DSSP file (Angstrom, degrees, kcal/mol; ACC not computed):
  #  RESIDUE AA STRUCTURE BP1 BP2  ACC     N-H-->O    O-->H-N    N-H-->O    O-->H-N    TCO  KAPPA ALPHA  PHI   PSI    X-CA   Y-CA   Z-CA
    1    1 A X              0   0    0      0, 0.0    80,-0.6     0, 0.0     2,-0.3   0.000 360.0 360.0 360.0 139.4    2.3  -73.2   51.6
    2    2 A X  E     -ab  29  81A   0     26,-2.6    28,-2.8    78,-0.2     2,-0.4  -0.956 360.0-120.4-144.0 160.9    2.3  -69.5   50.7
    3    3 A X  E     -ab  30  82A   0     78,-3.0    80,-3.3    -2,-0.3     2,-0.6  -0.875  13.3-155.6-104.6 135.8    0.0  -67.0   48.9
    4    4 A X  E     -ab  31  83A   0     26,-2.9    28,-2.8    -2,-0.4     2,-0.6  -0.959  11.9-161.1-108.2 116.3    1.1  -65.1   45.8
    5    5 A X  E     -ab  32  84A   0     78,-2.6    80,-3.1    -2,-0.6     2,-0.5  -0.879   3.9-155.5-102.6 116.7   -1.0  -61.9   45.5
    6    6 A X  E     -ab  33  85A   0     26,-2.6    28,-0.9    -2,-0.6     2,-0.5  -0.822   8.5-169.3 -98.4 122.2   -1.0  -60.5   42.0
    7    7 A X  E     - b   0  86A   0     78,-3.1    80,-1.7    -2,-0.5    83,-0.2  -0.951  12.0-144.1-117.1 122.2   -1.6  -56.7   41.7
    8    8 A X        -     0   0    0     -2,-0.5    82,-0.3    26,-0.5     2,-0.1  -0.221  17.7-104.2 -82.2 168.9   -2.3  -55.2   38.3
    9    9 A X    >   -     0   0    0     80,-0.2     3,-1.8     4,-0.2    79,-0.1  -0.354  52.1 -70.7 -85.0 168.6   -1.3  -51.8   36.8
   10   10 A X  T 3  S+     0   0    0      1,-0.3    -1,-0.2    -2,-0.1     3,-0.1  -0.341 121.2  19.2 -58.1 137.5   -3.6  -48.7   36.3
   11   11 A X  T 3  S+     0   0    0      1,-0.3    -1,-0.3    -3,-0.1     2,-0.2   0.352 111.7  88.4  82.6  -6.4   -6.1  -49.2   33.6
   12   12 A X    <   -     0   0    0     -3,-1.8    -1,-0.3    27,-0.0     2,-0.3  -0.425  64.0-139.7-108.4-172.5   -5.8  -53.0   33.6
   13   13 A X    >   -     0   0    0     -2,-0.2     3,-1.9    26,-0.1     4,-0.3  -0.879  35.7 -87.9-143.0 175.7   -7.6  -55.7   35.7
   14   14 A X  G >  S+     0   0    0     -2,-0.3     3,-2.0     1,-0.3     4,-0.3   0.780 114.9  73.0 -58.6 -28.4   -6.8  -58.9   37.5
   15   15 A X  G >  S+     0   0    0      1,-0.3     3,-1.2     2,-0.2     4,-0.4   0.724  79.3  74.3 -62.6 -20.9   -7.3  -61.0   34.3
   16   16 A X  G <  S+     0   0    0     -3,-1.9     4,-0.3     1,-0.3    -1,-0.3   0.774  94.8  53.6 -61.6 -24.5   -4.0  -59.6   32.9
   17   17 A X  G <> S+     0   0    0     -3,-2.0     4,-2.6    -4,-0.3     3,-0.3   0.617  81.4  90.3 -86.1 -13.8   -2.3  -62.0   35.3
   18   18 A X  H <> S+     0   0    0     -3,-1.2     4,-2.2    -4,-0.3     5,-0.2   0.896  87.3  48.5 -54.5 -47.2   -4.1  -65.2   34.3
   19   19 A X  H  > S+     0   0    0     -4,-0.4     4,-1.5    -3,-0.3    -1,-0.2   0.886 112.9  49.5 -61.3 -35.5   -1.5  -66.2   31.6
   20   20 A X  H  > S+     0   0    0     -3,-0.3     4,-2.3    -4,-0.3    -2,-0.2   0.930 109.3  50.9 -66.7 -45.2    1.3  -65.6   34.0
   21   21 A X  H  < S+     0   0    0     -4,-2.6    -2,-0.2     1,-0.2    -1,-0.2   0.887 107.9  53.5 -60.7 -39.3   -0.3  -67.7   36.7
   22   22 A X  H  < S+     0   0    0     -4,-2.2    -1,-0.2    -5,-0.2    -2,-0.2   0.864 113.3  43.6 -63.3 -34.7   -0.8  -70.5   34.2
   23   23 A X  H  < S+     0   0    0     -4,-1.5     2,-1.1     1,-0.2    -2,-0.2   0.804 107.4  61.6 -79.0 -30.4    3.0  -70.4   33.5
   24   24 A X     <  +     0   0    0     -4,-2.3     2,-0.8    -5,-0.1    -1,-0.2  -0.674  62.7 161.4-103.2  79.6    4.1  -70.1   37.1
   25   25 A X        +     0   0    0     -2,-1.1     2,-0.5    -3,-0.2     5,-0.1  -0.874   9.8 172.1-100.7 106.5    2.9  -73.2   38.7
   26   26 A X    >   -     0   0    0     -2,-0.8     3,-2.2     3,-0.3    -2,-0.1  -0.964  36.6-114.7-118.2 124.3    4.9  -73.7   41.9
   27   27 A X  T 3  S+     0   0    0     -2,-0.5     3,-0.1     1,-0.3    -2,-0.0  -0.324 102.8  17.7 -56.5 134.0    4.0  -76.4   44.4
   28   28 A X  T 3  S+     0   0    0      1,-0.2   -26,-2.6   -27,-0.1     2,-0.6   0.469  99.6 111.0  84.0   1.7    2.8  -74.9   47.7
   29   29 A X  E <   -a    2   0A   0     -3,-2.2     2,-0.6   -28,-0.2    -3,-0.3  -0.944  50.9-161.4-113.9 118.2    2.1  -71.5   46.1
   30   30 A X  E     -a    3   0A   0    -28,-2.8   -26,-2.9    -2,-0.6     2,-0.3  -0.871  13.2-140.1-102.5 119.1   -1.5  -70.4   45.8
   31   31 A X  E     -a    4   0A   0     -2,-0.6     2,-0.4   -28,-0.2   -26,-0.2  -0.576  18.1-173.9 -81.9 136.5   -2.2  -67.6   43.4
   32   32 A X  E     -a    5   0A   0    -28,-2.8   -26,-2.6    -2,-0.3     2,-0.3  -0.988   1.8-169.2-133.3 124.3   -4.7  -64.9   44.3
   33   33 A X  E     +a    6   0A   0     -2,-0.4     2,-0.3   -28,-0.2   -26,-0.1  -0.824   9.6 173.6-109.3 148.0   -5.8  -62.2   41.8
   34   34 A X        -     0   0    0    -28,-0.9   -26,-0.5    -2,-0.3     2,-0.4  -0.991  27.0-124.8-150.3 156.7   -7.9  -59.1   42.7
   35   35 A X        -     0   0    0     -2,-0.3     2,-0.1   -22,-0.1     3,-0.1  -0.866  25.0-130.1-101.0 135.2   -9.1  -55.9   41.1
   36   36 A X    >   -     0   0    0     -2,-0.4     3,-1.8     1,-0.2     7,-0.1  -0.439  46.8 -76.6 -71.9 157.4   -8.4  -52.6   42.6
   37   37 A X  T 3  S+     0   0    0      1,-0.3    -1,-0.2    21,-0.2     6,-0.1  -0.278 122.9  23.9 -50.8 136.6  -11.3  -50.2   43.1
   38   38 A X  T 3  S+     0   0    0      8,-1.4     2,-0.3     4,-0.3    -1,-0.3   0.544 107.7  98.7  81.9   7.0  -12.3  -48.7   39.7
   39   39 A X  S X> S-     0   0    0     -3,-1.8     4,-1.4     7,-0.2     3,-0.6  -0.924  78.2 -16.9-129.9 151.5  -10.8  -51.5   37.7
   40   40 A X  H >> S-     0   0    0     -2,-0.3     3,-0.8   -28,-0.2     4,-0.6  -0.115 120.8 -24.4  57.7-152.4  -12.2  -54.7   36.0
   41   41 A X  H >> S+     0   0    0      1,-0.3     4,-0.8     2,-0.2     3,-0.8   0.827 140.4  59.8 -62.1 -31.5  -15.6  -55.9   37.0
   42   42 A X  H <> S+     0   0    0     -3,-0.6     4,-3.4     1,-0.2     3,-0.4   0.824  92.9  67.1 -65.7 -30.5  -15.2  -54.2   40.3
   43   43 A X  H << S+     0   0    0     -4,-1.4    -1,-0.2    -3,-0.8    -2,-0.2   0.797  96.3  54.6 -61.4 -29.5  -14.8  -50.9   38.5
   44   44 A X  H << S+     0   0    0     -3,-0.8     3,-0.3    -4,-0.6    -1,-0.2   0.851 117.8  34.9 -71.4 -34.2  -18.4  -51.1   37.4
   45   45 A X  H  < S+     0   0    0     -4,-0.8     2,-0.3    -3,-0.4    -2,-0.2   0.815 131.6  27.5 -87.0 -34.0  -19.6  -51.5   41.0
   46   46 A X  S  < S-     0   0    0     -4,-3.4    -8,-1.4    -7,-0.1    -1,-0.2  -0.664  72.7-176.1-134.3  77.1  -17.1  -49.3   42.7
   47   47 A X        -     0   0    0     -2,-0.3     2,-0.4    -3,-0.3    -9,-0.1  -0.386  36.3-104.4 -69.7 153.4  -15.7  -46.4   40.6
   48   48 A X        -     0   0    0    -11,-0.1     2,-0.3   -10,-0.1    -1,-0.1  -0.640  44.5-174.8 -77.0 132.9  -13.0  -44.3   42.0
   49   49 A X    >   -     0   0    0     -2,-0.4     3,-2.1     1,-0.0     4,-0.3  -0.844  41.2-105.6-124.6 162.6  -14.4  -40.9   43.1
   50   50 A X  G >  S+     0   0    0     -2,-0.3     3,-1.2     1,-0.3    -1,-0.0   0.794 118.1  65.7 -57.0 -26.9  -12.7  -37.7   44.4
   51   51 A X  G 3  S+     0   0    0      1,-0.2    -1,-0.3     2,-0.0    -3,-0.0   0.661  84.6  74.1 -69.3 -14.9  -14.2  -38.6   47.9
   52   52 A X  G <  S-     0   0    0     -3,-2.1    -1,-0.2     1,-0.2    -2,-0.2   0.688  93.3-147.3 -73.2 -17.3  -11.9  -41.7   47.9
   53   53 A X    <   -     0   0    0     -3,-1.2    -1,-0.2    -4,-0.3     5,-0.0  -0.348  49.1  -1.2  82.7-166.4   -8.9  -39.6   48.6
   54   54 A X    >>  -     0   0    0      1,-0.1     3,-1.5    -2,-0.1     4,-1.5  -0.249  67.4-123.5 -62.4 144.2   -5.3  -40.2   47.5
   55   55 A X  H 3> S+     0   0    0      1,-0.3     4,-2.7     2,-0.2     5,-0.3   0.851 108.1  60.9 -56.2 -37.2   -4.7  -43.4   45.5
   56   56 A X  H 3> S+     0   0    0      1,-0.2     4,-0.7     2,-0.2    -1,-0.3   0.676 104.0  50.6 -72.5 -13.2   -2.1  -44.7   47.9
   57   57 A X  H <> S+     0   0    0     -3,-1.5     4,-1.8     2,-0.1    -1,-0.2   0.919 116.4  36.5 -83.4 -51.0   -4.6  -44.8   50.7
   58   58 A X  H  X S+     0   0    0     -4,-1.5     4,-2.1     1,-0.2    -2,-0.2   0.821 115.5  55.9 -73.8 -27.1   -7.4  -46.7   49.0
   59   59 A X  H  X S+     0   0    0     -4,-2.7     4,-2.4    -5,-0.3    -1,-0.2   0.901 106.7  50.0 -68.7 -39.1   -5.0  -48.9   47.1
   60   60 A X  H  X S+     0   0    0     -4,-0.7     4,-2.7    -5,-0.3     5,-0.2   0.928 110.5  50.3 -61.9 -44.7   -3.4  -50.0   50.4
   61   61 A X  H  X S+     0   0    0     -4,-1.8     4,-2.3     1,-0.2    -2,-0.2   0.902 109.8  51.4 -59.5 -40.9   -6.8  -50.8   51.8
   62   62 A X  H  X S+     0   0    0     -4,-2.1     4,-2.2     2,-0.2    -2,-0.2   0.911 110.7  47.4 -63.8 -42.9   -7.6  -52.8   48.7
   63   63 A X  H  X S+     0   0    0     -4,-2.4     4,-2.5     2,-0.2     5,-0.2   0.941 112.5  48.9 -63.9 -47.0   -4.3  -54.9   49.0
   64   64 A X  H  X S+     0   0    0     -4,-2.7     4,-2.2     1,-0.2    -2,-0.2   0.886 111.6  49.7 -61.5 -38.7   -5.0  -55.5   52.7
   65   65 A X  H  X S+     0   0    0     -4,-2.3     4,-2.5    -5,-0.2    -1,-0.2   0.886 110.1  51.0 -66.2 -38.5   -8.5  -56.6   52.0
   66   66 A X  H  X S+     0   0    0     -4,-2.2     4,-2.4     2,-0.2    -2,-0.2   0.905 110.2  49.1 -65.5 -41.2   -7.3  -59.0   49.2
   67   67 A X  H  X S+     0   0    0     -4,-2.5     4,-2.7     2,-0.2     5,-0.2   0.924 111.0  50.5 -62.6 -43.8   -4.7  -60.5   51.6
   68   68 A X  H  X S+     0   0    0     -4,-2.2     4,-2.5     1,-0.2    -2,-0.2   0.922 110.9  48.1 -60.9 -45.0   -7.5  -60.9   54.2
   69   69 A X  H  X S+     0   0    0     -4,-2.5     4,-2.0     1,-0.2    -1,-0.2   0.914 112.8  48.8 -62.0 -42.6   -9.8  -62.7   51.7
   70   70 A X  H  X S+     0   0    0     -4,-2.4     4,-1.0     2,-0.2    -2,-0.2   0.912 111.6  48.8 -64.7 -43.0   -7.0  -65.0   50.5
   71   71 A X  H >X>S+     0   0    0     -4,-2.7     4,-1.0     1,-0.2     3,-0.7   0.927 111.7  48.9 -63.1 -44.2   -6.0  -65.9   54.1
   72   72 A X  H 3<5S+     0   0    0     -4,-2.5     3,-0.4     1,-0.2    -1,-0.2   0.855 104.4  60.1 -64.1 -34.2   -9.7  -66.6   55.0
   73   73 A X  H 3<5S+     0   0    0     -4,-2.0    -1,-0.2     1,-0.2    -2,-0.2   0.801 108.3  44.8 -63.5 -28.3  -10.1  -68.8   51.9
   74   74 A X  H <<5S-     0   0    0     -4,-1.0    -1,-0.2    -3,-0.7    -2,-0.2   0.631  90.9-154.0 -92.6 -14.9   -7.3  -71.1   53.1
   75   75 A X  T  <5 +     0   0    0     -4,-1.0     2,-0.2    -3,-0.4    -3,-0.1   0.848  29.8 165.9  45.0  49.2   -8.6  -71.3   56.7
   76   76 A X      < -     0   0    0     -5,-0.6    -1,-0.1     1,-0.1     4,-0.1  -0.568  47.8-122.8 -88.4 157.6   -5.2  -72.0   58.3
   77   77 A X  S    S+     0   0    0     -2,-0.2     2,-0.3     1,-0.1    -1,-0.1   0.853 101.3  31.9 -67.4 -33.9   -4.5  -71.7   62.0
   78   78 A X  S    S-     0   0    0     -7,-0.0    -2,-0.1     1,-0.0    -1,-0.1  -0.916 102.0 -93.5-121.2 150.2   -1.8  -69.2   61.3
   79   79 A X        -     0   0    0     -2,-0.3     2,-0.2     1,-0.1    -2,-0.1  -0.328  42.2-123.2 -60.0 141.5   -1.6  -66.7   58.4
   80   80 A X        -     0   0    0      1,-0.1   -78,-0.2    -4,-0.1    -1,-0.1  -0.544  31.6 -95.6 -81.4 150.7    0.3  -67.9   55.4
   81   81 A X  E     -b    2   0A   0    -80,-0.6   -78,-3.0    -2,-0.2     2,-0.5  -0.368  41.1-141.5 -61.2 147.8    3.3  -66.0   54.1
   82   82 A X  E     -b    3   0A   0    -80,-0.2     2,-0.6    -3,-0.1   -78,-0.2  -0.958  13.0-164.1-119.6 131.1    2.4  -63.6   51.2
   83   83 A X  E     -b    4   0A   0    -80,-3.3   -78,-2.6    -2,-0.5     2,-0.4  -0.967  17.0-147.0-110.9 119.2    4.5  -62.9   48.1
   84   84 A X  E     -b    5   0A   0     -2,-0.6     2,-0.5   -80,-0.2   -78,-0.2  -0.738  14.6-174.4 -91.2 132.2    3.4  -59.8   46.3
   85   85 A X  E     +b    6   0A   0    -80,-3.1   -78,-3.1    -2,-0.4     2,-0.3  -0.982  19.7 163.5-124.0 116.6    3.7  -59.7   42.5
   86   86 A X  E     -b    7   0A   0     -2,-0.5     2,-0.4   -80,-0.2   -78,-0.2  -0.957  31.3-148.0-140.3 155.0    2.8  -56.3   41.0
   87   87 A X    >   -     0   0    0    -80,-1.7     3,-2.0    -2,-0.3   -77,-0.1  -0.987  64.9 -51.9-121.3 126.0    3.1  -54.2   37.9
   88   88 A X  T 3> S+     0   0    0     -2,-0.4     4,-2.7     1,-0.3     5,-0.2  -0.244 136.1  17.8  53.8-116.1    3.4  -50.4   38.0
   89   89 A X  H 3> S+     0   0    0      1,-0.2     4,-2.4     2,-0.2    -1,-0.3   0.892 131.6  50.7 -50.7 -44.8    0.5  -49.1   40.2
   90   90 A X  H <> S+     0   0    0     -3,-2.0     4,-2.1   -82,-0.3    -1,-0.2   0.899 110.4  48.6 -63.2 -41.7    0.0  -52.6   41.6
   91   91 A X  H  > S+     0   0    0      2,-0.2     4,-2.3     1,-0.2    -2,-0.2   0.906 110.8  50.7 -64.2 -41.7    3.7  -52.9   42.5
   92   92 A X  H  X S+     0   0    0     -4,-2.7     4,-2.5     1,-0.2    -2,-0.2   0.904 109.5  50.6 -63.2 -41.5    3.7  -49.5   44.1
   93   93 A X  H  X S+     0   0    0     -4,-2.4     4,-2.2    -5,-0.2    -1,-0.2   0.897 109.7  50.7 -64.1 -39.6    0.6  -50.4   46.2
   94   94 A X  H  X S+     0   0    0     -4,-2.1     4,-2.5     2,-0.2    -2,-0.2   0.907 110.5  48.9 -64.1 -41.4    2.4  -53.6   47.3
   95   95 A X  H  X S+     0   0    0     -4,-2.3     4,-2.8     2,-0.2     5,-0.2   0.920 109.7  52.4 -64.2 -42.7    5.5  -51.7   48.4
   96   96 A X  H  X S+     0   0    0     -4,-2.5     4,-2.4     1,-0.2    -2,-0.2   0.916 111.6  46.4 -58.2 -44.0    3.3  -49.2   50.3
   97   97 A X  H  X S+     0   0    0     -4,-2.2     4,-2.2     2,-0.2    -1,-0.2   0.925 111.6  51.4 -64.3 -43.8    1.6  -52.0   52.2
   98   98 A X  H  X>S+     0   0    0     -4,-2.5     5,-2.4     1,-0.2     4,-0.6   0.918 112.9  44.6 -60.9 -44.6    5.0  -53.7   52.9
   99   99 A X  H ><5S+     0   0    0     -4,-2.8     3,-0.8     1,-0.2    -1,-0.2   0.890 111.8  53.6 -66.1 -39.2    6.4  -50.5   54.3
  100  100 A X  H 3<5S+     0   0    0     -4,-2.4    -2,-0.2     1,-0.2    -1,-0.2   0.859 110.7  47.0 -61.5 -36.6    3.2  -49.8   56.2
  101  101 A X  H 3<5S-     0   0    0     -4,-2.2    -1,-0.2    -5,-0.1    -2,-0.2   0.532 113.4-118.5 -85.7  -6.8    3.5  -53.3   57.8
  102  102 A X  T <<5 +     0   0    0     -3,-0.8     2,-0.3    -4,-0.6    -3,-0.2   0.844  65.2 140.4  74.9  33.5    7.2  -52.9   58.6
  103  103 A X      < -     0   0    0     -5,-2.4    -1,-0.3    -6,-0.1    -2,-0.1  -0.829  56.9-102.6-110.8 148.1    8.4  -55.8   56.5
  104  104 A X        -     0   0    0     -2,-0.3     2,-0.5     1,-0.0    -1,-0.0  -0.367  32.3-145.5 -67.6 146.9   11.5  -55.8   54.3
  105  105 A X        -     0   0    0     -2,-0.1     2,-0.5     2,-0.0    -1,-0.0  -0.957  11.5-169.1-117.2 131.3   11.1  -55.3   50.6
  106  106 A X        -     0   0    0     -2,-0.5     2,-0.4     2,-0.0    -2,-0.0  -0.987  12.6-175.1-116.9 125.9   13.2  -57.0   47.9
  107  107 A X              0   0    0     -2,-0.5    -2,-0.0     1,-0.1     0, 0.0  -0.967 360.0 360.0-126.1 137.2   12.7  -55.6   44.4
  108  108 A X              0   0    0     -2,-0.4    -1,-0.1     0, 0.0    -2,-0.0   0.331 360.0 360.0-120.6 360.0   14.3  -56.9   41.1
């Protein structure tokens, strides 16, 4: 079992990934979608403000929080492997997290 974390681009929301998730049904892969701060339904509750600082800081926090929520939802004894799928801003945030965590990145 592994988690696939889908990260959207600037100006979009998690719903942009729903058609992709429907097409990519892989046994043992659990899809998790999330909205970055200032995007989608979350954008109405949590707009991005100048006090939030640089995008790459709060975006990294958002990705890490999404991974934590996904891991808790599965309640496994050990954390599940995570595969990040991102477009533009979302992809950049995933790479930042990967580098921050000291994990190798493969990009196509």
